[in-house]
C-alpha positions in Angstrom: 0.0 0.0 0.0 1.4 3.4 -1.0 1.3 6.0 1.8 2.5 9.5 2.1 3.9 11.0 5.3 3.1 14.7 5.6 4.3 17.0 8.3 2.2 19.9 9.8 4.4 22.5 11.6 3.3 25.6 13.4 3.3 27.5 10.1 3.3 25.2 7.2 2.2 21.9 5.6 5.1 19.9 4.3 3.7 17.5 1.7 5.4 14.1 0.9 5.1 14.2 -2.9 6.7 10.7 -3.5 5.3 8.5 -0.8 6.5 5.0 -0.1 5.1 1.4 -0.4 4.4 -0.4 2.9 3.3 -4.0 3.6 0.4 -2.8 5.6 -1.2 0.1 7.6 0.7 -0.8 10.7 4.1 -0.6 9.0 3.2 2.8 7.5 2.1 4.0 10.9 5.4 2.9 12.5 7.4 4.7 9.9 5.3 7.9 10.3 6.0 7.8 14.1 9.7 7.2 13.4 9.8 10.2 11.1 8.3 12.3 13.8 10.8 11.0 16.4 13.7 11.7 13.9 12.5 15.3 13.4 12.2 15.9 17.2 15.8 14.4 17.7 17.1 16.7 15.0 15.6 19.8 16.7 17.2 18.7 20.0 20.6 18.2 18.4 20.4 21.7 17.1 19.6 23.0 20.6 16.0 23.9 19.6 12.9 23.2 21.7 10.8 20.1 20.9 8.2 20.8 18.2 5.4 19.4 20.4 2.7 21.3 18.4 3.7 19.6 15.2 2.1 16.5 13.9 2.6 13.9 11.2 -0.2 12.8 8.9 -0.3 9.4 7.2 -2.3 9.7 4.0 -3.2 7.8 0.9 -2.5 9.3 -2.6 -6.0 10.9 -2.7 -5.2 12.7 0.6 -7.4 10.5 2.7 -5.8 10.8 6.1 -5.3 7.4 7.8 -3.6 8.7 10.9 -2.9 12.1 12.6 -0.2 11.8 15.2 0.7 14.8 17.3 4.4 14.8 18.1 3.4 15.4 21.8 2.0 11.9 21.9 5.5 10.5 21.2 7.0 12.0 24.3 7.0 9.6 27.3 5.4 10.9 30.5 7.9 11.5 33.3 5.5 11.8 36.1 3.1 9.4 37.9 -0.4 9.2 36.7 -2.7 12.0 37.9 -5.6 11.4 40.3 -8.9 10.2 39.0 -10.5 13.6 38.5 -7.5 14.8 36.6 -7.5 11.6 34.5 -11.2 12.3 33.6 -10.3 15.9 32.6 -7.4 14.6 30.5 -9.8 12.1 28.9 -12.1 14.9 28.0 -9.1 16.9 26.5 -8.1 13.8 24.6 -11.6 13.5 23.1 -11.4 17.2 22.1 -8.0 16.6 20.5 -9.5 13.6 18.6 -12.4 15.8 17.4 -9.8 18.4 16.4 -7.8 15.8 14.4 -10.9 14.5 12.7 -12.0 18.1 11.8 -8.5 18.7 10.5 -8.8 15.6 8.3 -12.2 16.8 7.0 -10.7 20.2 6.2 -7.8 18.6 4.2 -10.3 16.4 2.4 -12.5 19.4 1.7 -9.7 21.4 0.2 -8.8 18.5 -2.1 -12.5 18.2 -3.2 -12.6 21.9 -3.9 -9.5 21.8 -6.0 -10.8 18.7 -7.9 -14.1 20.5 -8.5 -12.3 23.6 -9.8 -10.5 21.3 -12.3 -13.7 19.7 -13.4 -15.3 23.1 -14.0 -12.3 24.3 -16.0 -12.4 21.1 -18.2 -16.2 21.6 -18.7 -15.7 25.2 -19.7 -13.0 24.2 -22.2 -15.4 21.8 -23.8 -18.2 24.4 -23.9 -20.5 22.6 -21.3 -22.8 24.4 -18.9 -21.1 24.7 -15.6 -23.8 26.4 -13.5 -24.6 23.3 -11.4 -21.0 22.5 -11.0 -20.3 26.0 -9.8 -23.2 25.8 -7.4 -21.8 22.6 -6.0 -18.3 24.3 -5.7 -19.9 27.1 -3.7 -21.5 24.5 -1.4 -18.1 22.9 -0.9 -16.6 26.3 0.0 -19.4 27.0 2.5 -18.9 23.5 4.0 -15.2 24.1 4.3 -15.8 27.5 6.0 -18.2 25.7 8.4 -15.6 23.1 9.2 -13.1 25.8 9.9 -15.5 27.6 12.2 -16.2 24.3 14.0 -12.4 23.8 14.4 -12.1 27.3 15.9 -14.9 26.4 18.4 -13.0 23.2 19.4 -9.8 25.2 19.9 -11.7 27.6 22.2 -12.7 24.7 24.5 -9.0 23.6 24.9 -7.2 25.0 28.0 -4.5 26.6 25.8 -5.9 27.6 22.4 -2.4 28.2 21.0 -1.8 24.4 21.6 -4.1 23.6 18.7 -2.4 21.0 16.6 -4.5 21.3 13.5 -4.7 23.3 10.4 -6.3 26.6 9.6 -7.1 28.1 6.2 -4.2 30.5 6.7 -1.6 28.1 8.2 0.0 27.2 5.0 2.8 29.2 3.5 4.9 29.4 0.3 5.2 26.5 -2.1 4.1 24.0 0.6 0.5 25.1 0.4 -1.8 22.1 0.6 -4.5 23.7 -1.6 -5.0 27.1 -3.0 -7.6 29.6 -1.8 -11.0 28.2 -1.3 -12.7 31.1 -3.0 -14.0 29.8 -6.3 -12.4 31.4 -9.4 -14.7 31.4 -12.4 
């Protein structure tokens, strides 16, 4: 199975453009975790802080995200387990982080769908076909993406430290590593 290991930093999305073949999902997940460990080790070797807000995404060629792994999950705990109430609070935070990761995955998929729809519209226009329904669908995709982004912002507001958000925002991509172009339809 061919998988791609993307990295999400504080400011950019680093896309694995080549990918790699793995025997199964577990082997790909192990490699993605090792990539994250190697990046953290490199930061430490350079005397830089651990990039605990970064994450690694394991995806298929069509950008379907199979796994979202925050680097912070790879750092072993050095303290004893917290009391029961604290564990419950942590469990609630973990659930919020899972919802955040799922929302991030939907945002990435939404961007990919928008780009694919834009390409379909361009091809239809080249062939002289009516694109009104396709353009209406594109607008629906854009509105849905905006709703997902708003939902993500609400999730971040419920976390104790909003700046700890590990996900993506529409403006978090920079330069040539941009995962998808603007979501505003261009006709």
